[in-house]
Residue frames as qw, qx, qy, qz and C-alpha x, y, z in Angstrom:
[[0.087, -0.877, 0.453, 0.138, -3.42, 10.43, -35.43],
 [0.459, -0.360, 0.795, 0.169, -1.90, 6.96, -35.64],
 [0.696, 0.420, 0.582, -0.027, -4.25, 5.72, -38.40],
 [0.472, 0.879, 0.046, -0.049, -3.16, 8.47, -40.76],
 [0.298, -0.765, 0.516, 0.247, 0.57, 8.01, -40.12],
 [0.689, 0.528, -0.475, -0.143, 2.83, 6.55, -42.78],
 [0.925, -0.329, 0.186, 0.040, 4.33, 3.17, -41.92],
 [0.613, -0.321, -0.637, 0.340, 6.69, 2.34, -40.33],
 [0.280, -0.881, -0.078, -0.374, 5.91, 4.58, -37.37],
 [0.469, 0.220, -0.571, 0.637, 8.62, 5.59, -34.95],
 [0.553, -0.733, -0.306, -0.253, 7.31, 5.71, -31.38],
 [0.303, 0.361, -0.546, 0.693, 9.06, 7.36, -28.47],
 [0.576, -0.613, -0.540, -0.016, 7.86, 6.56, -24.97],
 [0.079, -0.765, 0.248, -0.589, 8.12, 9.21, -22.33],
 [0.405, 0.025, -0.772, 0.489, 9.63, 8.46, -18.95],
 [0.420, -0.743, -0.521, -0.019, 7.48, 8.72, -15.85],
 [0.063, 0.793, -0.177, 0.579, 8.11, 12.15, -14.33],
 [0.344, 0.094, -0.715, 0.601, 9.93, 12.30, -11.02],
 [0.260, 0.015, 0.489, -0.832, 7.58, 12.30, -8.06],
 [0.757, 0.161, -0.039, -0.632, 5.13, 10.08, -9.95],
 [0.330, -0.152, 0.930, 0.060, 4.49, 6.41, -10.59],
 [0.489, 0.090, -0.556, -0.666, 2.52, 4.39, -13.14],
 [0.627, -0.039, 0.616, -0.476, -0.43, 2.31, -11.91],
 [0.035, 0.131, -0.903, -0.408, -0.65, -0.95, -13.86],
 [0.187, 0.440, 0.853, -0.209, -4.32, -1.41, -12.91],
 [0.267, 0.819, 0.369, -0.348, -5.83, 1.92, -14.00],
 [0.659, 0.358, 0.319, 0.579, -3.05, 2.64, -16.51],
 [0.027, 0.965, 0.102, 0.239, -2.46, 6.19, -15.22],
 [0.509, 0.240, -0.365, 0.742, 0.59, 8.17, -14.20],
 [0.458, -0.810, -0.307, -0.199, -0.20, 9.40, -10.69],
 [0.072, -0.793, 0.420, -0.436, 1.56, 11.38, -7.97],
 [0.438, 0.228, -0.818, 0.295, 3.77, 9.22, -5.75],
 [0.255, -0.146, 0.624, -0.724, 1.71, 9.90, -2.57],
 [0.779, 0.064, -0.056, -0.622, -1.19, 8.00, -4.19],
 [0.803, 0.159, -0.573, 0.027, 0.88, 4.80, -3.84],
 [0.759, -0.647, 0.068, -0.030, 1.64, 3.14, -0.51],
 [0.132, -0.770, 0.620, 0.069, 5.27, 2.89, 0.54],
 [0.664, -0.113, 0.739, 0.023, 5.03, -0.91, 0.25],
 [0.716, 0.596, 0.363, -0.014, 3.62, -0.69, -3.28],
 [0.285, 0.920, -0.260, -0.068, 6.38, 1.71, -4.38],
 [0.327, -0.585, 0.737, 0.091, 8.98, -0.92, -3.42],
 [0.797, 0.219, 0.561, -0.036, 7.39, -3.53, -5.70],
 [0.422, -0.002, 0.592, 0.687, 8.60, -4.07, -9.26],
 [0.195, 0.258, -0.156, -0.933, 7.31, -1.47, -11.72],
 [0.369, -0.061, -0.737, -0.563, 5.18, -4.03, -13.54],
 [0.383, -0.405, -0.823, 0.105, 3.25, -4.84, -10.32],
 [0.086, -0.146, -0.362, 0.917, 2.61, -1.34, -8.92],
 [0.140, -0.646, -0.656, -0.365, -0.97, -0.26, -8.27],
 [0.093, -0.448, 0.181, -0.870, -2.26, 2.96, -6.73],
 [0.136, 0.015, 0.771, -0.622, -4.00, 2.85, -3.34],
 [0.614, 0.217, 0.107, -0.751, -7.44, 3.29, -4.95],
 [0.702, 0.270, -0.569, -0.332, -6.92, 0.28, -7.23],
 [0.248, 0.155, -0.896, 0.334, -5.58, -1.83, -4.36],
 [0.332, 0.092, 0.584, -0.735, -8.63, -0.97, -2.24],
 [0.698, 0.262, -0.154, -0.648, -11.00, -1.71, -5.14],
 [0.588, 0.248, -0.763, -0.104, -9.35, -5.09, -5.71],
 [0.065, 0.067, -0.853, 0.513, -9.49, -5.95, -2.02],
 [0.509, 0.155, 0.326, -0.782, -13.18, -4.99, -1.91],
 [0.724, 0.275, -0.410, -0.482, -13.93, -7.17, -4.93],
 [0.421, 0.201, -0.871, 0.153, -12.05, -10.09, -3.35],
 [0.182, 0.013, 0.712, -0.678, -14.01, -9.68, -0.09],
 [0.657, 0.218, 0.049, -0.720, -17.30, -9.64, -2.02],
 [0.661, 0.274, -0.650, -0.257, -16.29, -12.79, -3.89],
 [0.195, 0.127, -0.891, 0.389, -15.41, -14.55, -0.61],
 [0.393, 0.111, 0.507, -0.759, -18.74, -13.53, 0.92],
 [0.715, 0.268, -0.234, -0.602, -20.65, -14.75, -2.15],
 [0.541, 0.236, -0.807, -0.022, -18.80, -18.07, -2.05],
 [0.014, -0.041, 0.817, -0.575, -19.52, -18.47, 1.66],
 [0.559, 0.182, 0.249, -0.769, -23.21, -17.70, 1.08],
 [0.693, 0.280, -0.516, -0.419, -23.30, -20.25, -1.72],
 [0.353, 0.153, -0.893, 0.235, -21.77, -22.92, 0.55],
 [0.227, 0.059, 0.650, -0.723, -24.20, -22.05, 3.34],
 [0.657, 0.231, -0.031, -0.717, -27.17, -22.28, 0.95],
 [0.662, 0.256, -0.666, -0.230, -26.03, -25.69, -0.31],
 [0.087, 0.169, -0.879, 0.437, -25.57, -27.10, 3.21],
 [0.391, -0.478, -0.762, -0.195, -28.51, -29.01, 4.68],
 [0.217, -0.492, 0.196, -0.820, -30.54, -26.84, 7.00],
 [0.794, -0.442, -0.284, -0.305, -32.05, -27.74, 10.30],
 [0.599, -0.693, 0.369, -0.156, -30.66, -29.35, 13.40],
 [0.227, -0.512, 0.820, 0.119, -28.14, -32.11, 13.87],
 [0.498, 0.156, -0.745, -0.416, -28.35, -35.27, 11.76],
 [0.839, -0.307, -0.015, -0.449, -30.72, -37.94, 13.02],
 [0.302, -0.477, 0.813, -0.141, -29.34, -40.75, 15.23],
 [0.728, 0.149, -0.558, -0.370, -29.43, -44.30, 14.01]]
């Protein structure tokens, strides 16, 4: 559609319908109940739906666990250090 259009192209953006919000993570217009009350008070450019927030939190938790496992693997194993 856009490739075949003559230039310059005039673009009109639609407003988000009432009772809905735009998720900046999944790039979808979703019903307002899919956003937490806290998230709906954030600036429009920072709003994410509950599913995207949960996915991000899960990814962050996995990253923390992987980092902790890496630190534990790098630490010397065994008992306390020998006395001199």
